[in-house]
N, C-alpha and C positions, 0 to 999 in steps of 0.2 A: 745758577745759570752763568756763573763767572762774569757777572757784570753785563751780560748781554740780555736783551729782552726777547719776549716771544715774537715781537714784531721786528725781526732782524733786518727789514728793509729800511728801518730808520737809521740815520747816520749815527756814528759812534762819537759821543762827546769827548771820550778819552782820546780818540784818534784826532779829533779836531784840535784838542789842546796840544797834542804832540806836534801837530803841524805848526801851531802858533809858537811853540817853544823851539822850533828849528830842528827837532829830532826826526821829523818825517817831512821830506820836501813836499811842497804842494804838487798835486798831480799835474802831469803835462799831457797835452793832446797834440800829437804830431809835432812835438818839440816846443810847444808854447804852454804857458801856465794855464791851468784850467780856470775858467771864470764862471760867472753866473749862468751863462748859457750851457754849462756842462753839468747841470742838475736835471734830474728827471721831474715828472709831474708832481712827485711827492717831496721835492726839494732834496733828494738824495744824490750824492756824488755819482757820476757816471764812470769815472776813471779812478783807478787806484793810485794812491801815493806810494812811493817806494821808500821804505825806511833806510836810512844810511847806516848800514851795519858794518861798514869797513872797520871802524874802531872797535867793534865787538870781536870780530875774527882776527884782526891784526892791530891790537892796541899798542900804543907806545908806552903806556904805564898801567900797572895792575896792582890793586890792593887785595890782599887775602886776609879777610877779617875772621879772626878765630884761628889763625895759623898756628901750627904746632910742629915741634920736632922731637917730642917725647915719644920714646918707643912704646908701642902698644896702644897708642891713642888713634882712633879712627881718623882724626883730622891730620895726622902726620903723613899717612900715605897720600891723602889728597894734596896736601901742601907740597910734598915731594914731586908729585906729577905736575902740579902747576908751575913749580920752579923750572922743571925740565922744559915744559911747554913754552914758558916765557923766554927762555934762552933760545929756543928754536925760532920763535917769531920775532926775536929782537926787542922784547918788551922789558922795561925796568919793573921789577917786582918788589913790592913793599909789604912785608908781613905786618899785621896789626893784631896786638894782643895786650890786654891791660897789665899783665904781670910778667911779661918776658922782655928781656933786653935784646936778645938776638934769636933768630930762627934760621937754622941751617946757615949759620955764620953771616946772616944778613941783619942789619939793624932792624929792630922791631919797634913799632910805634904804638903808644897806648890807646890811641883812638883815631878815627878818621880825620878829626880836626887837626891832628898833629902831623899829618902826612906832609912830606917836603914839597909836594907838587900836586897839581890837579891830575886825577887819574881818569883814564878812559873807562876802565872796567873794575868793578868791585865784586869779588867772589865771597859770598856770605856763608861761612861754615858755622852757622849758629842755628839753634832749634827754632827761634822765632825771629824772622827777618823784619817784622813790622816796626819795632822800635828804632831800627836803623835807617828807615827810609828818609825821614826828615833830615837826619844828619848827613846822609849821602847827598840829598838835594842841596843842602847848604854848601857842601863842598863841590857842587857842580859836577858830580860824577855822571858820565853819559849812560853807562850800562851797569847792570848788576845781575848776578846769577844767584838764585836761591835754591839750594839743594834740599832744604827741609821738607819733610812730608807731614802728614796730619792735616791736610787741607780738604779740598772738595772730594778727593778720592775716598775719604773716610765717612762721608755722610753729611747730614744737614748742618751739624755744628761746624764741621770743617769747611763747608761751603760758605757759611757766614763769615768765618775767619778769613777765607780767601777773598770774599767781597771787600772786607775792610782793607786787606793788603792791596787789592787792585785799585781801590779808591785812593789810597795813600800814594801809590805809584803815579796815578793819573794827575794828582795835584803836584807831584814833584817835577814833572817834565822829563824824568829819567825813564829809561826803558828797562824792563825786567824780563829775564828768562826764568821760567819756573812759576811756582815752586814745584817740588817733587820731580826735579830733573836730576841730571847726573853729569859725569865728566866727559861724555862723548865728544863734546865740542872741542875738547883739549887733547884729543888723541894725536898720536904721531902718524902723520900721513906720509906715504912714500913720495919723495921728490925726484925720483929717477925715472918716472914714467912720463910719457908724452901723449899728446893728443887731447881731444875734448874730454872733460871730466864729468863724473856723476856728482851732483850735490845731493846730500841725503838729509831727509827730515823725518824724525820719528817721535812719536809720543811715548813709546816704550823703548828704552835704550837697547835692551837685549834683542829686540826684533830687527834692529838694524845691522846686527853682526854679519849675517850672510852677505849683505851688500858691501860692508866695509872690507870683508875678507876678499872681495874681488881683486883687491890690489895684489894679492899673492898670485893671481892669474894674469897679471899684467894690465888690469883695467884701472885707470886713474880715478881717484876720488879727491875732491877739492875741499869739501866742507861737510860737517855733520852738525845738524841743529836738533838737539834733543829737547823738544818743546815742553814736555811734562804737562802740567795742569793748565798752562797758558793763561795765567792771570793777566798777563799783558801781551808780550810778544806771542804770536800764534803762527800756525802753519801758513796762513795766507801771507803774513809778513815776509817769511823766508822764501816762499815761492816767488813773490814779486821781486825780492832782492836777487835771488839766484837767476831769474829770467833775464836780468840786465847784465849779468857777468859774461864777458866774451869767452871765458875759458870753460863755461858750463855747457856740456852737450846734452844733458838730460837731468831731470830732477826726479829722484826716487823718494816716495813718501810711504810711511806706515802711519795710518790715521785711525784713531779709535773713535773720535768724535770731532765734529766741526764746531768751533766756538761761535762763529758768525758766518752764516750762509752767504750773505751778500759779499762780505770781504773775501771769502774763498772764490766766488765767481769773478770778482774783479781781478784777483790775482791770477786765476786761470786764464782770464781774458788777456792779461798782459803777456803771459807765456805764449798763448796762441798767436798773438800779434807778432811776436818775435820768432815764432817757429820753434820754440824750445819745448820738447816733449816733457810732459809730466806723467809719470807712471805711479799708480797708487794702489796699495792694499788698503781697503776701507772695511774694517770689521763692523759687524752689526747686521749682517744679512738676515739672521734669524733672531727670534726673541731672546734665546739664550745668549747669543753673541752680543746683542745689544745690552743686555743686563750686565754681563761680565765687563764689557767695556766701560759702562757707566760707573761700576764699582771701582774700576782702575783709575780713571782719570776724571771722573765727575762731570763728563760731557753729556750732552744730549745727542744721541746718535742720529735721530731723525728717521723718518720713514725711508726705508732702504730704496724703494722704487723711485722716490723723488731724488735721493742722493745719486742714484745710478743715472737717472735722466739728466740731472744737472751736470754731472761729469761728462756725459756724452756731448751735451750741448757745447761745451767749451773745450772739447778735445782731450780731456784727461783720460788716460788709458787705465782702466781699472782691471787689476789682476787679482787672483784669489790667493796665491801662495807666495811665500818669500822666495822660493826658487824661481817662480815666474817673474817676480819683481827684479831680481838680480839679472836674469837672462835678458829680459825685455829692455831694462834700463841700459844694460851694457851694449846691446845691439844699437839702440837708438842714439846713444851718445857717440858711437864711433863710426857708424855707417854713413856714407855720403848719400845725398838725396837720390832716389831712384830715377833712372833714365827711362824706364818702362815698368809696367806692373806685372808683366808676364813672368811666371815662375817655371823653371825647368828642373825636374828631378833627374839626377844622374847617379847611377848605382852600378855595382858589380854583380847585382843579382836582379833578375826580372821580378821575382817575388817581392823583394825589398822595395823595388821601385814602384810596383803596383800598389803595395800596401801604403806606402807613404803618399803616393799621388791621390789615393782615395781619401785619406785623412785631410790632405791639404785642400782638395776640391770641396770637401764637405764643410771645411772651415771658411770657405768663401774666397780662397786664393784662385787666381786665374792661371790655368795651365794651358797655354796655347799649343795647338798642334804645330810642330815645326814645318816649315815649307818643304815642298818636294825637293827643291834645290838644296836646302840645308840637309835634309835626310840623305840625299845622294852624296853630299860632301862627307857626312859622317860615315857613310858606308865605305868610303875609301880606307878607313882604319878599323871599322867594326864589321864583323861578318854580316852578310845580307839577310841571314835568317833571323837576326835579332831585331827587336823593335827599337827604333830610334825616333819615333814621332813625338814622344814626351808622355811618360818617362823614357829616358834614354838608358838602354841596357847595353853595357859594353861587353858583357859575357866574361869579364875578368880584365881588370885594368892592366894594360901593357907594362911590363916591368923592365925589359931589356933594351928598350929603345925610346925614341922621341914620340911615339904615336899617342901615348896617354896625354901628354901636354897639348898636342895638336887637337885632340877631341875636345878638351876643356876650352881651349881658345876659340875653337869654331863655334861652340855653343854660346859663349859670351859675346861673340861678334854679332850674333843675331840681334837686329834692332828691336825686336818684339820681346826680348828677354831682358829683364831687369835684375833677376835673382836666380842664382844657381844653388841648388841644395843637394848635397851628397850625403845620404845616410850610410854610415859604415857601421853595421850592426855588431861587429866584433872584430878583433885584431886577426889578421890573416897574413902574417909576413911571408915574403917580402911585398906582396901585392898591396896590402893596406898601407904599408910604410911609403911605398912609391906614390900611391894615390894621394896620400896626405901631403907629401912634398910637392907634387905637381899642382895640387889645389892651392897651396900657399904661394908657390911661384907665380901661378896665373893671377891670383888675387892682387899681387903686388903690381901687376901691369894693367889693371883695369879699375875703372871707377864703379863697376857694378858689384853688387853684394854677393859674396860667396859664403855659404853656410855649410857647416859639417856637423852631423850628429854622430858622436862617438859613443856607440852603444855598449861598450865593454863596461861591466860593473867594477872592474879592477881599477882602472884609471891610472895605472903606473907605467903604462907602455910609453916608450920613447916617442912614438909617432903622435901620441896625444900630449904628453907632458912637455915635450921639447918642440916638436914641429908645429903642431896646431896651436897650442897655448903660447908659443913663442912668437906667433904672428899677430900683429895689430890689425891686419886687414881681413883675416878670416874670423867669422863669428862661429864659435864652437859651442855645441850643446851636448847634453847627455841624454835627452829624451826627445822623441818625436813631438810630443805635445808642446813642450816648451819652445822648440824650434818653430813649429807652425804658428803658435800664438805670438811669438816675437816678430816673425815675418809679417803676419797679418797686421800687427800693431804698426810696424814700420811702413807698410804700404798705406794703411788707413791714415796714419799721422800726416804723411806728406801730401796725400790727397786732400785731407781736411785743411791743412794750413795753406795749401796753394790757392784755395778759393775762400779762405776764411774772411767773413765779414762780421765784425764785432756786433753782437746784438745791442750793445750800449750805444753804438753809433746811430742806431735806428730808433732808440727809445724816445718816446714823446717828451718834449720839453715843456709844453703848455697843455692845459686841459682843453678838451673839446667842448663845443656848445652842448653836447649830450650830457655832460657832467652836471650842469645846472639843473636840467630837467630831471635827471636821475636822483639828485640829492633831495628834491622835493618829494620823491616817492618813497624814500627810505623811512623805516620806522625803527628807531634805535631799540635794540634788545628784543625785537619781535620777528616772527616769521610772517612773510607776506602771503596773502591768498594767491591762488593761481592767476586770478585776474590782475592783481597788483603786480605780480612778478612779470607777467607778460607786458604790462605797461612799461616796466623797467627795461625789458628787452627792446620794446618799440622805441624807447628814448635813444637807444644806441643803434637804431637802424636795422634791428634784427626782425625779420618778417614773422608775424604771427597770423593765425587764421582770422578771417572776418568773424567777429563775435560781439555779442551784447550781453551785459549783465542785467538780469531781470528779477523782479520780486513778486510776480504774479503770473498765473497761467495765461491770462489774456495778453500780458506783455510778452510772454514767451512765444505765443502764436504770431504776434506782430513781428517780433525779432526774427523768427524763422523765415517769414516772408521776405524780410529785408536781406537776411544772410543768404538765403537760397537753399532749397531742399536738395539732397538730404542733409540733415543736421545731426550734430552730436550735442547732447545736453549733459552738463556736469554740475554737481554741487560745488560751490565756491566758498571757501572759508579758510582763515589762517591756520586753524588747528587740524585741518584734514590732511592726514599723511598718506593714506592709501585708499584713494577713491574707488578703484576697481574692486578691491577686496571687500569693501563695504557695500558694494552695489550702487555707488553714487555716480555711475557713468551710464548713459544710454546712447547707443550708437545706431546710426542708419535710420533715423526717423524721417518719414516721407510725407506725413500729413498733419494737419492741424490737430486732429483728434489724438494722434500719437504724441504730439508735443504736449497737449493738455494732460494726458495721462502720465507722461513722463515727469512733468513738473510735480504732479501730486505725489507720485512714487518717491521722487527724490526728497521732497520736503518731509514726507512721512518717515522715511528711513533716517533722515537727519535727526528728527525728533526722537525716534526710538533709540538711536545710538548716542543721543545727547551731544550732537555736533552742532556748534554754532555756525550759521551761514551768514554770508553777506549778500547772498543771492544765488541764482542759478545762471550758469553760462550757457548761452545758445550759440554754438560754434559751427562754422563751415566744416564740412567733412572732407578731409584730404585722404585719398585712398591709395594712390600709387607713389612709391618711393622707397628708399632705403632708410631704415630707422637707425639713427645715430644718437649718441649722447655727447653733450659738450657741457663742461662744468668748471667751476672754480672751487677750490678747497684750500684751507689754510695749512701751511706747514710750519712747524715751530722754528725751523732753521732758515728757510728760504722765503717765508711769507706766502703770498697767494701763489697757487699753482693752477695751471690750466690742463684739463683732461679732455681727450676726445677718444671715442671708441664706438663699437657696435652698441646700439641702444635697444629700447624696448625691454623685453624680458631677457634678452641675450646678455645685457650688461651684467646681470646677476649670475647667470649660468656660466658664461664663458670668460667674463672679466677680461675681454679683449680690448684693452685701453692703452693709450700712450699719454704720458704726462710730461710737461715742460714747465720750466720756471721763467716767467716773464723777466725782461723783455725778450722777444724773439720775432723773427720776420717770416715772410711767406714761405721761403725755402724750408724753414724748420717745420712749419705746419705740414707741408707736403711730405717731409721726411717722417713725421709722426704717422700720417695716414699710410705711407708706404710700408711702415713696420707692423701694421695690424695684420693679424692672421686672417681676418675676414676681408682684407683689402679687395679681393676679387669681386665682392658684392657691389662695390662702387663702379667697377668696370662693366657690369652687366653679365649675369649668368642665366643659363636656361632660357635664352631668348629675351630677357629683360634688357631694356635700353641702358646705356651708360648713365650714371648719375651725374648731377651737376657738381662736379668736383670744385670748380672755381667758387661756386656759391658756398659750399661747405668751408673752404679755406677762408673766405671772407667772414663767415660767422665766427670761426675760431679767433680770427684777428680782432673782431669787434668785442668778443668776450674778453680777450686779453686786455684790450684798451679799458674796458669796464673795470677789470681787476686792478689795473695800475692806477686808475683815477680814483676809484672809490676806496681802494686800500682796505684798511681794517674795518671800514664802515660796512663792507659786504663780507659777512662771515662765510657764506656758502651760496653757491648758485648751481642749479642742476636743470639743464634743458634735456628732457627725456620724455618722449622721443622728439628729436629734430628730424623731420622727414626731408630727405634730400631727393628732390624731384628729378625727372630725366633732364639730361643736359640742356641748358639754356632756360630752364624753368624755375631755378632757384631752390631755396630750402625754407621750410616753414617749421617754427617751433610750436608743436602741438600742446606741450605741457611744460610747466616751469615751476621750480621751487626756489625761493630765495629767503635766506635768513640774514638778518641785520645784526651787527654788534650793538 
């Protein structure tokens, strides 16, 4: 598990030691150091520290341990690349090898202890980096890179070796990249490109090549962090660092597995606060993908639904392919914030415009109908028989005069338009050439986003290679899907960050009075009976039916009179998993005789099924409402997660649920409910009254509070069904299951 625990909501002692050693600045909150008040109810940090990686990427001095200039040796090529890189960044490079006097005409030193100065970065070209860690620590080396493989990616024995390496690094106070990493951090980046840059993070070096190659299309890259097995430095560290760099316009990630779920959320939170988009490919959507990723990096991929939800909570834009990663990151890095979210499709073909508009609208983009005045203006240059409402069909972009540019400028001048997209399905000179040039010229004069889809499979046309790719203001794509996906991400990102409220700002700092009551009800290592589980809910202010636990038929009759007919009777015991299937539930009892008979039936069935009872519940019968499920389940990466969805039997049939990682606020709960396929049931269908949505939201928030305060003590909670009554009448937990650690 690379030094992390299943309870990833616990603070990382390695990270704490790094803070103490000065390698990770203490977290700050709105410019002030984080203090005791910036811990959650479990004593976990609420804000991420930012590792000072300046001396990693721009060191003043570098030691290459195991350096070589002997032809045919693998270390020779690596040493040669590091020498060139050190010269580019202005670093002094010192080769280290016990048997060489010089390497590439540079003095070579027999050991780290013999170096002429303290170095910022040590590159370890050795098969086993562990023996060097103490030596590097004594020399006060700030950073090290371990290329060696044979660690967690190889299986259990390798994972043990990696744990030893991680522990040694933690004791040293040094920071380590790797093992099982590569030379991507030391690539040659173009320095002739301007504008905001993409910072790249990959756990597999080759998977970053498409993004790195964007430089050849004029897109600037500033950094590449190949994190490898992440024995120490991890994806979250680099996200936090890149989010603070003023030259970074977007962070692109290829993630095979997350080492520490909470660290990732804290880093994503930092990026969201600063408005820096994070775009990620995260493998492991399927069992096969997860298994392959684990064999590659030795990471725990985690339940994909939870990963997906956690990313959405913090504004991380998840894409599926490397082509989407490069296109979306490039757009988000370079485009100015939108002035409006309206999208206009402009094309030289009515069919192309209609096709693209259909796809864009289906993806959730807003395509406003242009005003009558704007359409009249466009018809000054476009024939009246063509549609200009949106999409805008020009019938053939004007080539011989100024009209084409006038059309584009007029569309961009509309205050409801934030994005203009022009799909050019194939080259059609001179029309497509003039159209491309007019779009580029117009883009230079506006703050609005102009996108072009160049559909030609050839890609060698001058209009594409020179005109469109030569513009830093036009976002150029090769496919409809990538363009629509990137524009959707652009609109969503700016909408998200404009109203972003960090969940960590709202996280509880102190435990509630409910916590003390709940702790007394927990039974370590046991499953609670329904009656005990409902007492746990009641401790947190979650409403349950009027009910009494009885142990005789006479007591059941008395309880029914107190609860009020009609009643429901249920067998209650810690080992009863499926009461209904076993016939251990009786519904709609309206008389004392029915209650007596039901009590005898329930106890007889329990004896026959060899089920141990703590009694029989006599419950108020709740008949009207929408059945929902609310629960808590553990995730090995993120800790407790909270789920809400359609309940009763529908939860098993439809699996219409939403999951979030605490902490989160009321808006997030309403977003969870809004994303359910069965959301309309809560609004009232077929004459049913609207459900009490506010009460449902309150239950979810109380369950979240329970999960945060009880932490690992509560292994699992399932409220099913939670009946949400008509508006103003609340919600009632009819059944509950709770398992304690």
